[in-house]
C-alpha positions in Angstrom: 72.9 -133.6 -37.5 70.7 -130.8 -36.4 70.8 -127.6 -39.4 72.1 -125.7 -36.6 75.4 -128.2 -36.0 75.8 -128.3 -39.7 75.3 -124.5 -40.1 77.9 -123.9 -36.9 80.5 -125.8 -38.2 80.1 -124.5 -41.9 80.3 -120.6 -40.3 82.6 -120.8 -37.6 85.2 -119.5 -39.9 83.2 -116.8 -41.1 82.8 -112.9 -40.2 78.3 -112.2 -40.2 79.7 -109.0 -41.1 78.4 -106.6 -44.7 80.6 -106.5 -47.3 82.3 -103.9 -48.3 81.5 -102.1 -51.2 86.0 -100.7 -51.0 88.1 -104.0 -51.9 86.5 -105.7 -54.2 89.4 -107.9 -54.6 90.1 -108.5 -50.8 86.1 -110.5 -50.7 87.1 -113.5 -52.5 88.6 -116.9 -50.8 89.6 -119.7 -52.4 90.4 -122.7 -51.1 93.9 -121.9 -49.8 95.7 -125.1 -51.9 99.0 -124.6 -48.8 96.6 -126.6 -46.6 96.7 -130.5 -46.4 94.6 -132.7 -48.4 92.8 -133.6 -46.0 91.6 -130.0 -44.4 90.3 -129.3 -47.7 88.1 -133.1 -48.0 87.0 -131.6 -44.7 85.8 -128.4 -46.6 84.4 -129.5 -49.2 82.4 -132.7 -47.5 80.6 -129.9 -45.1 79.6 -127.9 -48.0 78.3 -131.0 -49.5 76.7 -131.9 -46.6 75.2 -128.5 -46.2 74.3 -127.6 -49.6 73.1 -131.8 -50.1 71.0 -131.5 -46.8 68.6 -128.8 -48.2 68.5 -130.0 -51.5 68.0 -126.8 -53.3 65.5 -126.7 -56.3 65.1 -124.5 -59.3 68.3 -123.7 -60.9 67.8 -120.0 -59.1 67.7 -121.4 -55.4 71.0 -123.8 -56.1 73.1 -120.9 -56.8 72.1 -119.5 -54.0 72.4 -122.1 -51.8 75.8 -123.2 -53.6 77.6 -118.9 -53.6 75.6 -119.8 -49.2 77.6 -122.9 -48.6 80.8 -121.5 -50.1 80.6 -118.5 -48.1 80.3 -120.7 -44.6 82.4 -123.9 -45.1 85.5 -121.4 -47.4 85.1 -118.0 -46.7 84.2 -117.1 -50.2 81.9 -113.9 -49.9 81.3 -113.9 -53.2 81.0 -115.7 -56.5 81.2 -114.9 -60.0 79.9 -118.5 -62.9 83.6 -118.9 -62.3 83.3 -120.4 -59.4 79.6 -121.8 -59.4 81.0 -123.8 -62.2 83.5 -125.3 -59.8 80.7 -125.7 -57.0 78.1 -127.6 -59.1 81.4 -129.9 -60.2 81.7 -130.4 -56.3 77.6 -131.2 -55.9 77.6 -133.2 -59.3 74.6 -130.6 -59.5 73.6 -129.8 -63.2 74.4 -126.7 -64.7 71.9 -124.0 -65.5 71.9 -122.8 -68.4 73.5 -119.7 -68.1 75.2 -118.8 -65.1 75.2 -115.6 -65.2 72.1 -115.5 -66.0 70.8 -117.0 -63.4 73.0 -114.7 -61.1 71.3 -111.9 -62.5 67.4 -113.4 -62.2 67.9 -114.3 -58.4 68.5 -110.0 -58.0 65.7 -109.0 -60.0 64.1 -106.8 -58.0 61.0 -109.4 -57.5 63.5 -111.7 -55.3 66.2 -109.3 -54.0 68.2 -113.0 -53.2 71.9 -112.4 -54.1 73.3 -108.5 -55.2 76.0 -107.6 -57.8 79.6 -106.4 -55.9 79.9 -102.9 -56.8 82.8 -102.6 -58.9 82.8 -106.7 -59.0 82.1 -107.9 -62.8 79.9 -110.3 -62.5 80.6 -111.1 -58.7 77.3 -111.1 -56.8 76.9 -111.7 -52.9 74.0 -113.5 -50.9 71.6 -111.2 -50.0 69.7 -111.4 -45.5 66.9 -111.7 -48.2 68.3 -114.3 -49.7 69.4 -117.0 -46.4 66.1 -115.7 -44.9 63.7 -117.0 -48.6 66.1 -120.0 -49.1 68.5 -121.1 -46.6 66.3 -120.3 -42.6 63.2 -122.2 -44.9 65.4 -125.5 -43.6 63.7 -126.9 -40.7 66.1 -126.7 -37.0 
């Protein structure tokens, strides 16, 4: 499977538009528990394939990849430490000592891989710079 086909498969239902500050509550779209188990399993499998194919290290890159995978595969546009805990468990990745500190580090001026969501205490989104630096480095 190529990077392009994997990206297309995960990204098929996600709007590429920027995140709006106007309605933070509508940004997170949790996995729909009404979907049948087969569909949930498919989404989680796609998410795992995407993240494990990129095989990021260290923690900051893992957080960006998990957040971007959640956006592409589940439509979850923003993440907090709560969502990241579940995502890392699905991936069987070791969790950083503090997701919140790791998220803050990814948003610092020398990285700007993620951005704090205004009005969304503790929620972050992956920036275009984060996608280009962490995700786009992957071969096609």
